[in-house]
mmCIF file of the N, C-alpha and C atoms, coordinates in Angstrom:
data_MODEL
# 
_entry.id   MODEL 
# 
loop_
_atom_site.group_PDB 
_atom_site.id 
_atom_site.type_symbol 
_atom_site.label_atom_id 
_atom_site.label_alt_id 
_atom_site.label_comp_id 
_atom_site.label_asym_id 
_atom_site.label_entity_id 
_atom_site.label_seq_id 
_atom_site.pdbx_PDB_ins_code 
_atom_site.Cartn_x 
_atom_site.Cartn_y 
_atom_site.Cartn_z 
_atom_site.occupancy 
_atom_site.B_iso_or_equiv 
_atom_site.pdbx_formal_charge 
_atom_site.auth_seq_id 
_atom_site.auth_comp_id 
_atom_site.auth_asym_id 
_atom_site.auth_atom_id 
_atom_site.pdbx_PDB_model_num 
ATOM 1   N N  . UNK A 1 1  ? 56.479  98.853  115.721 1.00 0.00 ? 1  UNK A N  1 
ATOM 2   C CA . UNK A 1 1  ? 57.541  97.905  116.050 1.00 0.00 ? 1  UNK A CA 1 
ATOM 3   C C  . UNK A 1 1  ? 58.209  97.377  114.781 1.00 0.00 ? 1  UNK A C  1 
ATOM 4   N N  . UNK A 1 2  ? 57.391  97.047  113.794 1.00 0.00 ? 2  UNK A N  1 
ATOM 5   C CA . UNK A 1 2  ? 57.945  96.535  112.541 1.00 0.00 ? 2  UNK A CA 1 
ATOM 6   C C  . UNK A 1 2  ? 58.838  97.586  111.876 1.00 0.00 ? 2  UNK A C  1 
ATOM 7   N N  . UNK A 1 3  ? 58.418  98.825  111.930 1.00 0.00 ? 3  UNK A N  1 
ATOM 8   C CA . UNK A 1 3  ? 59.209  99.912  111.362 1.00 0.00 ? 3  UNK A CA 1 
ATOM 9   C C  . UNK A 1 3  ? 60.548  100.066 112.056 1.00 0.00 ? 3  UNK A C  1 
ATOM 10  N N  . UNK A 1 4  ? 60.553  99.862  113.373 1.00 0.00 ? 4  UNK A N  1 
ATOM 11  C CA . UNK A 1 4  ? 61.800  99.946  114.135 1.00 0.00 ? 4  UNK A CA 1 
ATOM 12  C C  . UNK A 1 4  ? 62.763  98.838  113.717 1.00 0.00 ? 4  UNK A C  1 
ATOM 13  N N  . UNK A 1 5  ? 62.251  97.634  113.517 1.00 0.00 ? 5  UNK A N  1 
ATOM 14  C CA . UNK A 1 5  ? 63.103  96.529  113.080 1.00 0.00 ? 5  UNK A CA 1 
ATOM 15  C C  . UNK A 1 5  ? 63.698  96.795  111.705 1.00 0.00 ? 5  UNK A C  1 
ATOM 16  N N  . UNK A 1 6  ? 62.894  97.324  110.807 1.00 0.00 ? 6  UNK A N  1 
ATOM 17  C CA . UNK A 1 6  ? 63.386  97.663  109.470 1.00 0.00 ? 6  UNK A CA 1 
ATOM 18  C C  . UNK A 1 6  ? 64.461  98.742  109.579 1.00 0.00 ? 6  UNK A C  1 
ATOM 19  N N  . UNK A 1 7  ? 64.233  99.730  110.410 1.00 0.00 ? 7  UNK A N  1 
ATOM 20  C CA . UNK A 1 7  ? 65.199  100.808 110.611 1.00 0.00 ? 7  UNK A CA 1 
ATOM 21  C C  . UNK A 1 7  ? 66.528  100.254 111.149 1.00 0.00 ? 7  UNK A C  1 
ATOM 22  N N  . UNK A 1 8  ? 66.462  99.390  112.166 1.00 0.00 ? 8  UNK A N  1 
ATOM 23  C CA . UNK A 1 8  ? 67.669  98.803  112.745 1.00 0.00 ? 8  UNK A CA 1 
ATOM 24  C C  . UNK A 1 8  ? 68.406  97.958  111.705 1.00 0.00 ? 8  UNK A C  1 
ATOM 25  N N  . UNK A 1 9  ? 67.669  97.192  110.912 1.00 0.00 ? 9  UNK A N  1 
ATOM 26  C CA . UNK A 1 9  ? 68.278  96.382  109.862 1.00 0.00 ? 9  UNK A CA 1 
ATOM 27  C C  . UNK A 1 9  ? 68.999  97.260  108.852 1.00 0.00 ? 9  UNK A C  1 
ATOM 28  N N  . UNK A 1 10 ? 68.354  98.298  108.374 1.00 0.00 ? 10 UNK A N  1 
ATOM 29  C CA . UNK A 1 10 ? 68.964  99.190  107.392 1.00 0.00 ? 10 UNK A CA 1 
ATOM 30  C C  . UNK A 1 10 ? 70.179  99.909  107.972 1.00 0.00 ? 10 UNK A C  1 
ATOM 31  N N  . UNK A 1 11 ? 70.087  100.272 109.228 1.00 0.00 ? 11 UNK A N  1 
ATOM 32  C CA . UNK A 1 11 ? 71.205  100.924 109.892 1.00 0.00 ? 11 UNK A CA 1 
ATOM 33  C C  . UNK A 1 11 ? 72.398  99.978  109.998 1.00 0.00 ? 11 UNK A C  1 
ATOM 34  N N  . UNK A 1 12 ? 72.135  98.710  110.304 1.00 0.00 ? 12 UNK A N  1 
ATOM 35  C CA . UNK A 1 12 ? 73.235  97.744  110.436 1.00 0.00 ? 12 UNK A CA 1 
ATOM 36  C C  . UNK A 1 12 ? 73.928  97.497  109.099 1.00 0.00 ? 12 UNK A C  1 
ATOM 37  N N  . UNK A 1 13 ? 73.174  97.547  108.014 1.00 0.00 ? 13 UNK A N  1 
ATOM 38  C CA . UNK A 1 13 ? 73.775  97.379  106.689 1.00 0.00 ? 13 UNK A CA 1 
ATOM 39  C C  . UNK A 1 13 ? 74.769  98.500  106.413 1.00 0.00 ? 13 UNK A C  1 
ATOM 40  N N  . UNK A 1 14 ? 74.441  99.685  106.843 1.00 0.00 ? 14 UNK A N  1 
ATOM 41  C CA . UNK A 1 14 ? 75.313  100.836 106.626 1.00 0.00 ? 14 UNK A CA 1 
ATOM 42  C C  . UNK A 1 14 ? 76.645  100.727 107.344 1.00 0.00 ? 14 UNK A C  1 
ATOM 43  N N  . UNK A 1 15 ? 76.686  99.968  108.428 1.00 0.00 ? 15 UNK A N  1 
ATOM 44  C CA . UNK A 1 15 ? 77.916  99.826  109.199 1.00 0.00 ? 15 UNK A CA 1 
ATOM 45  C C  . UNK A 1 15 ? 78.640  98.514  108.926 1.00 0.00 ? 15 UNK A C  1 
ATOM 46  N N  . UNK A 1 16 ? 78.122  97.723  108.034 1.00 0.00 ? 16 UNK A N  1 
ATOM 47  C CA . UNK A 1 16 ? 78.746  96.433  107.723 1.00 0.00 ? 16 UNK A CA 1 
ATOM 48  C C  . UNK A 1 16 ? 80.074  96.649  106.993 1.00 0.00 ? 16 UNK A C  1 
ATOM 49  N N  . UNK A 1 17 ? 81.031  95.788  107.286 1.00 0.00 ? 17 UNK A N  1 
ATOM 50  C CA . UNK A 1 17 ? 82.330  95.853  106.610 1.00 0.00 ? 17 UNK A CA 1 
ATOM 51  C C  . UNK A 1 17 ? 82.216  95.180  105.252 1.00 0.00 ? 17 UNK A C  1 
ATOM 52  N N  . UNK A 1 18 ? 82.995  95.623  104.280 1.00 0.00 ? 18 UNK A N  1 
ATOM 53  C CA . UNK A 1 18 ? 83.037  94.923  102.992 1.00 0.00 ? 18 UNK A CA 1 
ATOM 54  C C  . UNK A 1 18 ? 83.508  93.480  103.194 1.00 0.00 ? 18 UNK A C  1 
ATOM 55  N N  . UNK A 1 19 ? 82.975  92.571  102.410 1.00 0.00 ? 19 UNK A N  1 
ATOM 56  C CA . UNK A 1 19 ? 83.312  91.148  102.560 1.00 0.00 ? 19 UNK A CA 1 
ATOM 57  C C  . UNK A 1 19 ? 84.800  90.884  102.396 1.00 0.00 ? 19 UNK A C  1 
ATOM 58  N N  . UNK A 1 20 ? 85.437  91.573  101.459 1.00 0.00 ? 20 UNK A N  1 
ATOM 59  C CA . UNK A 1 20 ? 86.873  91.397  101.253 1.00 0.00 ? 20 UNK A CA 1 
ATOM 60  C C  . UNK A 1 20 ? 87.678  91.785  102.482 1.00 0.00 ? 20 UNK A C  1 
ATOM 61  N N  . UNK A 1 21 ? 87.237  92.813  103.162 1.00 0.00 ? 21 UNK A N  1 
ATOM 62  C CA . UNK A 1 21 ? 87.918  93.252  104.381 1.00 0.00 ? 21 UNK A CA 1 
ATOM 63  C C  . UNK A 1 21 ? 87.785  92.190  105.471 1.00 0.00 ? 21 UNK A C  1 
ATOM 64  N N  . UNK A 1 22 ? 86.606  91.610  105.595 1.00 0.00 ? 22 UNK A N  1 
ATOM 65  C CA . UNK A 1 22 ? 86.381  90.571  106.604 1.00 0.00 ? 22 UNK A CA 1 
ATOM 66  C C  . UNK A 1 22 ? 87.275  89.364  106.340 1.00 0.00 ? 22 UNK A C  1 
ATOM 67  N N  . UNK A 1 23 ? 87.350  88.930  105.082 1.00 0.00 ? 23 UNK A N  1 
ATOM 68  C CA . UNK A 1 23 ? 88.211  87.790  104.729 1.00 0.00 ? 23 UNK A CA 1 
ATOM 69  C C  . UNK A 1 23 ? 89.671  88.142  105.017 1.00 0.00 ? 23 UNK A C  1 
ATOM 70  N N  . UNK A 1 24 ? 90.093  89.342  104.633 1.00 0.00 ? 24 UNK A N  1 
ATOM 71  C CA . UNK A 1 24 ? 91.479  89.767  104.877 1.00 0.00 ? 24 UNK A CA 1 
ATOM 72  C C  . UNK A 1 24 ? 91.787  89.742  106.370 1.00 0.00 ? 24 UNK A C  1 
ATOM 73  N N  . UNK A 1 25 ? 90.905  90.305  107.176 1.00 0.00 ? 25 UNK A N  1 
ATOM 74  C CA . UNK A 1 25 ? 91.139  90.366  108.616 1.00 0.00 ? 25 UNK A CA 1 
ATOM 75  C C  . UNK A 1 25 ? 91.196  88.971  109.237 1.00 0.00 ? 25 UNK A C  1 
ATOM 76  N N  . UNK A 1 26 ? 90.421  88.037  108.714 1.00 0.00 ? 26 UNK A N  1 
ATOM 77  C CA . UNK A 1 26 ? 90.383  86.688  109.278 1.00 0.00 ? 26 UNK A CA 1 
ATOM 78  C C  . UNK A 1 26 ? 91.466  85.768  108.733 1.00 0.00 ? 26 UNK A C  1 
ATOM 79  N N  . UNK A 1 27 ? 92.000  86.057  107.564 1.00 0.00 ? 27 UNK A N  1 
ATOM 80  C CA . UNK A 1 27 ? 92.941  85.122  106.935 1.00 0.00 ? 27 UNK A CA 1 
ATOM 81  C C  . UNK A 1 27 ? 94.312  85.710  106.613 1.00 0.00 ? 27 UNK A C  1 
ATOM 82  N N  . UNK A 1 28 ? 94.387  86.981  106.351 1.00 0.00 ? 28 UNK A N  1 
ATOM 83  C CA . UNK A 1 28 ? 95.632  87.569  105.837 1.00 0.00 ? 28 UNK A CA 1 
ATOM 84  C C  . UNK A 1 28 ? 96.348  88.463  106.851 1.00 0.00 ? 28 UNK A C  1 
ATOM 85  N N  . UNK A 1 29 ? 95.594  88.991  107.776 1.00 0.00 ? 29 UNK A N  1 
ATOM 86  C CA . UNK A 1 29 ? 96.152  89.971  108.703 1.00 0.00 ? 29 UNK A CA 1 
ATOM 87  C C  . UNK A 1 29 ? 97.244  89.386  109.592 1.00 0.00 ? 29 UNK A C  1 
ATOM 88  N N  . UNK A 1 30 ? 97.222  88.076  109.790 1.00 0.00 ? 30 UNK A N  1 
ATOM 89  C CA . UNK A 1 30 ? 98.253  87.446  110.637 1.00 0.00 ? 30 UNK A CA 1 
ATOM 90  C C  . UNK A 1 30 ? 99.654  87.734  110.097 1.00 0.00 ? 30 UNK A C  1 
ATOM 91  N N  . UNK A 1 31 ? 99.808  87.861  108.786 1.00 0.00 ? 31 UNK A N  1 
ATOM 92  C CA . UNK A 1 31 ? 101.119 88.149  108.192 1.00 0.00 ? 31 UNK A CA 1 
ATOM 93  C C  . UNK A 1 31 ? 101.275 89.600  107.752 1.00 0.00 ? 31 UNK A C  1 
ATOM 94  N N  . UNK A 1 32 ? 100.180 90.290  107.558 1.00 0.00 ? 32 UNK A N  1 
ATOM 95  C CA . UNK A 1 32 ? 100.224 91.658  107.021 1.00 0.00 ? 32 UNK A CA 1 
ATOM 96  C C  . UNK A 1 32 ? 99.850  92.685  108.079 1.00 0.00 ? 32 UNK A C  1 
ATOM 97  N N  . UNK A 1 33 ? 100.473 92.551  109.257 1.00 0.00 ? 33 UNK A N  1 
ATOM 98  C CA . UNK A 1 33 ? 100.297 93.505  110.352 1.00 0.00 ? 33 UNK A CA 1 
ATOM 99  C C  . UNK A 1 33 ? 100.968 94.829  109.977 1.00 0.00 ? 33 UNK A C  1 
ATOM 100 N N  . UNK A 1 34 ? 100.574 95.921  110.630 1.00 0.00 ? 34 UNK A N  1 
ATOM 101 C CA . UNK A 1 34 ? 101.177 97.226  110.313 1.00 0.00 ? 34 UNK A CA 1 
ATOM 102 C C  . UNK A 1 34 ? 102.704 97.268  110.412 1.00 0.00 ? 34 UNK A C  1 
ATOM 103 N N  . UNK A 1 35 ? 103.291 96.449  111.264 1.00 0.00 ? 35 UNK A N  1 
ATOM 104 C CA . UNK A 1 35 ? 104.752 96.484  111.419 1.00 0.00 ? 35 UNK A CA 1 
ATOM 105 C C  . UNK A 1 35 ? 105.470 95.403  110.600 1.00 0.00 ? 35 UNK A C  1 
ATOM 106 N N  . UNK A 1 36 ? 104.755 94.732  109.696 1.00 0.00 ? 36 UNK A N  1 
ATOM 107 C CA . UNK A 1 36 ? 105.358 93.685  108.871 1.00 0.00 ? 36 UNK A CA 1 
ATOM 108 C C  . UNK A 1 36 ? 106.028 94.284  107.632 1.00 0.00 ? 36 UNK A C  1 
ATOM 109 N N  . UNK A 1 37 ? 106.723 93.431  106.862 1.00 0.00 ? 37 UNK A N  1 
ATOM 110 C CA . UNK A 1 37 ? 107.381 93.900  105.635 1.00 0.00 ? 37 UNK A CA 1 
ATOM 111 C C  . UNK A 1 37 ? 106.375 94.381  104.594 1.00 0.00 ? 37 UNK A C  1 
ATOM 112 N N  . UNK A 1 38 ? 105.220 93.733  104.543 1.00 0.00 ? 38 UNK A N  1 
ATOM 113 C CA . UNK A 1 38 ? 104.194 94.093  103.563 1.00 0.00 ? 38 UNK A CA 1 
ATOM 114 C C  . UNK A 1 38 ? 102.848 94.277  104.253 1.00 0.00 ? 38 UNK A C  1 
ATOM 115 N N  . UNK A 1 39 ? 102.703 95.413  104.979 1.00 0.00 ? 39 UNK A N  1 
ATOM 116 C CA . UNK A 1 39 ? 101.432 95.658  105.667 1.00 0.00 ? 39 UNK A CA 1 
ATOM 117 C C  . UNK A 1 39 ? 100.313 95.987  104.673 1.00 0.00 ? 39 UNK A C  1 
ATOM 118 N N  . UNK A 1 40 ? 99.107  96.013  105.157 1.00 0.00 ? 40 UNK A N  1 
ATOM 119 C CA . UNK A 1 40 ? 97.955  96.318  104.313 1.00 0.00 ? 40 UNK A CA 1 
ATOM 120 C C  . UNK A 1 40 ? 98.148  97.636  103.564 1.00 0.00 ? 40 UNK A C  1 
ATOM 121 N N  . UNK A 1 41 ? 98.654  98.650  104.221 1.00 0.00 ? 41 UNK A N  1 
ATOM 122 C CA . UNK A 1 41 ? 98.835  99.953  103.563 1.00 0.00 ? 41 UNK A CA 1 
ATOM 123 C C  . UNK A 1 41 ? 99.752  99.826  102.342 1.00 0.00 ? 41 UNK A C  1 
ATOM 124 N N  . UNK A 1 42 ? 100.794 99.018  102.456 1.00 0.00 ? 42 UNK A N  1 
ATOM 125 C CA . UNK A 1 42 ? 101.709 98.767  101.328 1.00 0.00 ? 42 UNK A CA 1 
ATOM 126 C C  . UNK A 1 42 ? 100.965 98.072  100.192 1.00 0.00 ? 42 UNK A C  1 
ATOM 127 N N  . UNK A 1 43 ? 100.207 97.027  100.532 1.00 0.00 ? 43 UNK A N  1 
ATOM 128 C CA . UNK A 1 43 ? 99.471  96.276  99.513  1.00 0.00 ? 43 UNK A CA 1 
ATOM 129 C C  . UNK A 1 43 ? 98.460  97.163  98.793  1.00 0.00 ? 43 UNK A C  1 
ATOM 130 N N  . UNK A 1 44 ? 97.741  97.972  99.554  1.00 0.00 ? 44 UNK A N  1 
ATOM 131 C CA . UNK A 1 44 ? 96.730  98.848  98.940  1.00 0.00 ? 44 UNK A CA 1 
ATOM 132 C C  . UNK A 1 44 ? 97.375  99.892  98.030  1.00 0.00 ? 44 UNK A C  1 
ATOM 133 N N  . UNK A 1 45 ? 98.535  100.370 98.406  1.00 0.00 ? 45 UNK A N  1 
ATOM 134 C CA . UNK A 1 45 ? 99.229  101.374 97.584  1.00 0.00 ? 45 UNK A CA 1 
ATOM 135 C C  . UNK A 1 45 ? 99.805  100.727 96.316  1.00 0.00 ? 45 UNK A C  1 
ATOM 136 N N  . UNK A 1 46 ? 100.483 99.601  96.475  1.00 0.00 ? 46 UNK A N  1 
ATOM 137 C CA . UNK A 1 46 ? 101.144 98.949  95.346  1.00 0.00 ? 46 UNK A CA 1 
ATOM 138 C C  . UNK A 1 46 ? 100.153 98.355  94.350  1.00 0.00 ? 46 UNK A C  1 
ATOM 139 N N  . UNK A 1 47 ? 99.042  97.814  94.838  1.00 0.00 ? 47 UNK A N  1 
ATOM 140 C CA . UNK A 1 47 ? 98.103  97.098  93.971  1.00 0.00 ? 47 UNK A CA 1 
ATOM 141 C C  . UNK A 1 47 ? 96.807  97.859  93.705  1.00 0.00 ? 47 UNK A C  1 
ATOM 142 N N  . UNK A 1 48 ? 96.816  99.156  93.912  1.00 0.00 ? 48 UNK A N  1 
ATOM 143 C CA . UNK A 1 48 ? 95.613  99.955  93.633  1.00 0.00 ? 48 UNK A CA 1 
ATOM 144 C C  . UNK A 1 48 ? 95.208  99.786  92.173  1.00 0.00 ? 48 UNK A C  1 
ATOM 145 N N  . UNK A 1 49 ? 93.985  99.337  91.954  1.00 0.00 ? 49 UNK A N  1 
ATOM 146 C CA . UNK A 1 49 ? 93.485  99.133  90.603  1.00 0.00 ? 49 UNK A CA 1 
ATOM 147 C C  . UNK A 1 49 ? 94.023  97.891  89.912  1.00 0.00 ? 49 UNK A C  1 
ATOM 148 N N  . UNK A 1 50 ? 94.709  97.021  90.657  1.00 0.00 ? 50 UNK A N  1 
ATOM 149 C CA . UNK A 1 50 ? 95.336  95.833  90.059  1.00 0.00 ? 50 UNK A CA 1 
ATOM 150 C C  . UNK A 1 50 ? 94.854  94.559  90.755  1.00 0.00 ? 50 UNK A C  1 
ATOM 151 N N  . UNK A 1 51 ? 93.554  94.339  90.755  1.00 0.00 ? 51 UNK A N  1 
ATOM 152 C CA . UNK A 1 51 ? 92.978  93.185  91.449  1.00 0.00 ? 51 UNK A CA 1 
ATOM 153 C C  . UNK A 1 51 ? 93.536  91.865  90.933  1.00 0.00 ? 51 UNK A C  1 
ATOM 154 N N  . UNK A 1 52 ? 93.762  91.742  89.637  1.00 0.00 ? 52 UNK A N  1 
ATOM 155 C CA . UNK A 1 52 ? 94.264  90.481  89.082  1.00 0.00 ? 52 UNK A CA 1 
ATOM 156 C C  . UNK A 1 52 ? 95.666  90.160  89.600  1.00 0.00 ? 52 UNK A C  1 
ATOM 157 N N  . UNK A 1 53 ? 96.478  91.174  89.814  1.00 0.00 ? 53 UNK A N  1 
ATOM 158 C CA . UNK A 1 53 ? 97.812  90.941  90.372  1.00 0.00 ? 53 UNK A CA 1 
ATOM 159 C C  . UNK A 1 53 ? 97.716  90.450  91.815  1.00 0.00 ? 53 UNK A C  1 
ATOM 160 N N  . UNK A 1 54 ? 96.737  90.959  92.554  1.00 0.00 ? 54 UNK A N  1 
ATOM 161 C CA . UNK A 1 54 ? 96.529  90.490  93.928  1.00 0.00 ? 54 UNK A CA 1 
ATOM 162 C C  . UNK A 1 54 ? 96.080  89.030  93.919  1.00 0.00 ? 54 UNK A C  1 
ATOM 163 N N  . UNK A 1 55 ? 95.236  88.660  92.947  1.00 0.00 ? 55 UNK A N  1 
ATOM 164 C CA . UNK A 1 55 ? 94.806  87.265  92.812  1.00 0.00 ? 55 UNK A CA 1 
ATOM 165 C C  . UNK A 1 55 ? 96.023  86.360  92.646  1.00 0.00 ? 55 UNK A C  1 
ATOM 166 N N  . UNK A 1 56 ? 96.921  86.730  91.762  1.00 0.00 ? 56 UNK A N  1 
ATOM 167 C CA . UNK A 1 56 ? 98.120  85.926  91.525  1.00 0.00 ? 56 UNK A CA 1 
ATOM 168 C C  . UNK A 1 56 ? 98.992  85.857  92.771  1.00 0.00 ? 56 UNK A C  1 
ATOM 169 N N  . UNK A 1 57 ? 99.131  86.973  93.455  1.00 0.00 ? 57 UNK A N  1 
ATOM 170 C CA . UNK A 1 57 ? 99.913  87.020  94.691  1.00 0.00 ? 57 UNK A CA 1 
ATOM 171 C C  . UNK A 1 57 ? 99.291  86.117  95.752  1.00 0.00 ? 57 UNK A C  1 
ATOM 172 N N  . UNK A 1 58 ? 97.991  86.172  95.892  1.00 0.00 ? 58 UNK A N  1 
ATOM 173 C CA . UNK A 1 58 ? 97.293  85.364  96.905  1.00 0.00 ? 58 UNK A CA 1 
ATOM 174 C C  . UNK A 1 58 ? 97.443  83.870  96.637  1.00 0.00 ? 58 UNK A C  1 
ATOM 175 N N  . UNK A 1 59 ? 97.478  83.488  95.383  1.00 0.00 ? 59 UNK A N  1 
ATOM 176 C CA . UNK A 1 59 ? 97.607  82.065  95.045  1.00 0.00 ? 59 UNK A CA 1 
ATOM 177 C C  . UNK A 1 59 ? 99.006  81.528  95.369  1.00 0.00 ? 59 UNK A C  1 
ATOM 178 N N  . UNK A 1 60 ? 100.001 82.416  95.469  1.00 0.00 ? 60 UNK A N  1 
ATOM 179 C CA . UNK A 1 60 ? 101.362 82.013  95.836  1.00 0.00 ? 60 UNK A CA 1 
ATOM 180 C C  . UNK A 1 60 ? 101.589 82.058  97.344  1.00 0.00 ? 60 UNK A C  1 
ATOM 181 N N  . UNK A 1 61 ? 100.744 82.782  98.030  1.00 0.00 ? 61 UNK A N  1 
ATOM 182 C CA . UNK A 1 61 ? 100.866 82.962  99.478  1.00 0.00 ? 61 UNK A CA 1 
ATOM 183 C C  . UNK A 1 61 ? 100.460 81.670  100.200 1.00 0.00 ? 61 UNK A C  1 
ATOM 184 N N  . UNK A 1 62 ? 101.224 81.234  101.199 1.00 0.00 ? 62 UNK A N  1 
ATOM 185 C CA . UNK A 1 62 ? 100.873 80.001  101.913 1.00 0.00 ? 62 UNK A CA 1 
ATOM 186 C C  . UNK A 1 62 ? 99.452  80.028  102.494 1.00 0.00 ? 62 UNK A C  1 
ATOM 187 N N  . UNK A 1 63 ? 99.048  81.144  103.072 1.00 0.00 ? 63 UNK A N  1 
ATOM 188 C CA . UNK A 1 63 ? 97.699  81.227  103.642 1.00 0.00 ? 63 UNK A CA 1 
ATOM 189 C C  . UNK A 1 63 ? 96.657  81.458  102.564 1.00 0.00 ? 63 UNK A C  1 
ATOM 190 N N  . UNK A 1 64 ? 97.026  82.157  101.511 1.00 0.00 ? 64 UNK A N  1 
ATOM 191 C CA . UNK A 1 64 ? 96.092  82.426  100.418 1.00 0.00 ? 64 UNK A CA 1 
ATOM 192 C C  . UNK A 1 64 ? 95.679  81.163  99.678  1.00 0.00 ? 64 UNK A C  1 
ATOM 193 N N  . UNK A 1 65 ? 96.579  80.188  99.640  1.00 0.00 ? 65 UNK A N  1 
ATOM 194 C CA . UNK A 1 65 ? 96.256  78.925  98.968  1.00 0.00 ? 65 UNK A CA 1 
ATOM 195 C C  . UNK A 1 65 ? 95.102  78.194  99.645  1.00 0.00 ? 65 UNK A C  1 
ATOM 196 N N  . UNK A 1 66 ? 94.834  78.514  100.902 1.00 0.00 ? 66 UNK A N  1 
ATOM 197 C CA . UNK A 1 66 ? 93.731  77.884  101.623 1.00 0.00 ? 66 UNK A CA 1 
ATOM 198 C C  . UNK A 1 66 ? 92.396  78.568  101.416 1.00 0.00 ? 66 UNK A C  1 
ATOM 199 N N  . UNK A 1 67 ? 92.399  79.676  100.682 1.00 0.00 ? 67 UNK A N  1 
ATOM 200 C CA . UNK A 1 67 ? 91.161  80.418  100.436 1.00 0.00 ? 67 UNK A CA 1 
ATOM 201 C C  . UNK A 1 67 ? 90.479  79.911  99.166  1.00 0.00 ? 67 UNK A C  1 
ATOM 202 N N  . UNK A 1 68 ? 89.174  80.063  99.133  1.00 0.00 ? 68 UNK A N  1 
ATOM 203 C CA . UNK A 1 68 ? 88.434  79.699  97.925  1.00 0.00 ? 68 UNK A CA 1 
ATOM 204 C C  . UNK A 1 68 ? 88.655  80.777  96.862  1.00 0.00 ? 68 UNK A C  1 
ATOM 205 N N  . UNK A 1 69 ? 88.303  80.466  95.625  1.00 0.00 ? 69 UNK A N  1 
ATOM 206 C CA . UNK A 1 69 ? 88.424  81.452  94.544  1.00 0.00 ? 69 UNK A CA 1 
ATOM 207 C C  . UNK A 1 69 ? 87.583  82.693  94.846  1.00 0.00 ? 69 UNK A C  1 
ATOM 208 N N  . UNK A 1 70 ? 86.407  82.490  95.421  1.00 0.00 ? 70 UNK A N  1 
ATOM 209 C CA . UNK A 1 70 ? 85.540  83.625  95.760  1.00 0.00 ? 70 UNK A CA 1 
ATOM 210 C C  . UNK A 1 70 ? 86.185  84.496  96.830  1.00 0.00 ? 70 UNK A C  1 
ATOM 211 N N  . UNK A 1 71 ? 86.752  83.885  97.851  1.00 0.00 ? 71 UNK A N  1 
ATOM 212 C CA . UNK A 1 71 ? 87.406  84.658  98.912  1.00 0.00 ? 71 UNK A CA 1 
ATOM 213 C C  . UNK A 1 71 ? 88.588  85.443  98.358  1.00 0.00 ? 71 UNK A C  1 
ATOM 214 N N  . UNK A 1 72 ? 89.372  84.818  97.496  1.00 0.00 ? 72 UNK A N  1 
ATOM 215 C CA . UNK A 1 72 ? 90.507  85.518  96.879  1.00 0.00 ? 72 UNK A CA 1 
ATOM 216 C C  . UNK A 1 72 ? 90.012  86.683  96.033  1.00 0.00 ? 72 UNK A C  1 
ATOM 217 N N  . UNK A 1 73 ? 88.950  86.473  95.295  1.00 0.00 ? 73 UNK A N  1 
ATOM 218 C CA . UNK A 1 73 ? 88.381  87.546  94.468  1.00 0.00 ? 73 UNK A CA 1 
ATOM 219 C C  . UNK A 1 73 ? 87.913  88.713  95.331  1.00 0.00 ? 73 UNK A C  1 
ATOM 220 N N  . UNK A 1 74 ? 87.237  88.420  96.436  1.00 0.00 ? 74 UNK A N  1 
ATOM 221 C CA . UNK A 1 74 ? 86.741  89.474  97.333  1.00 0.00 ? 74 UNK A CA 1 
ATOM 222 C C  . UNK A 1 74 ? 87.890  90.265  97.929  1.00 0.00 ? 74 UNK A C  1 
ATOM 223 N N  . UNK A 1 75 ? 88.906  89.570  98.422  1.00 0.00 ? 75 UNK A N  1 
ATOM 224 C CA . UNK A 1 75 ? 90.064  90.249  99.014  1.00 0.00 ? 75 UNK A CA 1 
ATOM 225 C C  . UNK A 1 75 ? 90.795  91.062  97.950  1.00 0.00 ? 75 UNK A C  1 
ATOM 226 N N  . UNK A 1 76 ? 90.985  90.504  96.785  1.00 0.00 ? 76 UNK A N  1 
ATOM 227 C CA . UNK A 1 76 ? 91.707  91.185  95.715  1.00 0.00 ? 76 UNK A CA 1 
ATOM 228 C C  . UNK A 1 76 ? 91.020  92.470  95.299  1.00 0.00 ? 76 UNK A C  1 
ATOM 229 N N  . UNK A 1 77 ? 89.720  92.413  95.147  1.00 0.00 ? 77 UNK A N  1 
ATOM 230 C CA . UNK A 1 77 ? 88.978  93.618  94.759  1.00 0.00 ? 77 UNK A CA 1 
ATOM 231 C C  . UNK A 1 77 ? 89.011  94.664  95.861  1.00 0.00 ? 77 UNK A C  1 
ATOM 232 N N  . UNK A 1 78 ? 88.951  94.216  97.108  1.00 0.00 ? 78 UNK A N  1 
ATOM 233 C CA . UNK A 1 78 ? 88.970  95.143  98.230  1.00 0.00 ? 78 UNK A CA 1 
ATOM 234 C C  . UNK A 1 78 ? 90.340  95.830  98.328  1.00 0.00 ? 78 UNK A C  1 
ATOM 235 N N  . UNK A 1 79 ? 91.423  95.056  98.228  1.00 0.00 ? 79 UNK A N  1 
ATOM 236 C CA . UNK A 1 79 ? 92.757  95.645  98.294  1.00 0.00 ? 79 UNK A CA 1 
ATOM 237 C C  . UNK A 1 79 ? 92.997  96.600  97.141  1.00 0.00 ? 79 UNK A C  1 
ATOM 238 N N  . UNK A 1 80 ? 92.544  96.220  95.948  1.00 0.00 ? 80 UNK A N  1 
ATOM 239 C CA . UNK A 1 80 ? 92.741  97.059  94.754  1.00 0.00 ? 80 UNK A CA 1 
ATOM 240 C C  . UNK A 1 80 ? 91.821  98.270  94.726  1.00 0.00 ? 80 UNK A C  1 
ATOM 241 N N  . UNK A 1 81 ? 90.835  98.287  95.608  1.00 0.00 ? 81 UNK A N  1 
ATOM 242 C CA . UNK A 1 81 ? 89.909  99.419  95.648  1.00 0.00 ? 81 UNK A CA 1 
ATOM 243 C C  . UNK A 1 81 ? 88.842  99.362  94.574  1.00 0.00 ? 81 UNK A C  1 
ATOM 244 N N  . UNK A 1 82 ? 88.602  98.189  94.021  1.00 0.00 ? 82 UNK A N  1 
ATOM 245 C CA . UNK A 1 82 ? 87.576  98.015  92.980  1.00 0.00 ? 82 UNK A CA 1 
ATOM 246 C C  . UNK A 1 82 ? 86.200  97.816  93.592  1.00 0.00 ? 82 UNK A C  1 
# 
């Protein structure tokens, strides 16, 4: 039984979403829908490898200003692919 619990736990870790993605989906997706001017696909393409630029962008965004520094860092790294 204990082995089964460990197996289920390890399996669930494998399917967990990255933290930056979770924050983005809960805080940023309201404005960055696929049919918006700046959807996620646009952000990921434009800011690939540029996490610091995403940080600056998030601090200017009305919804981004409500995020903590850690949340902004997680989202920025996730969007930049870092």
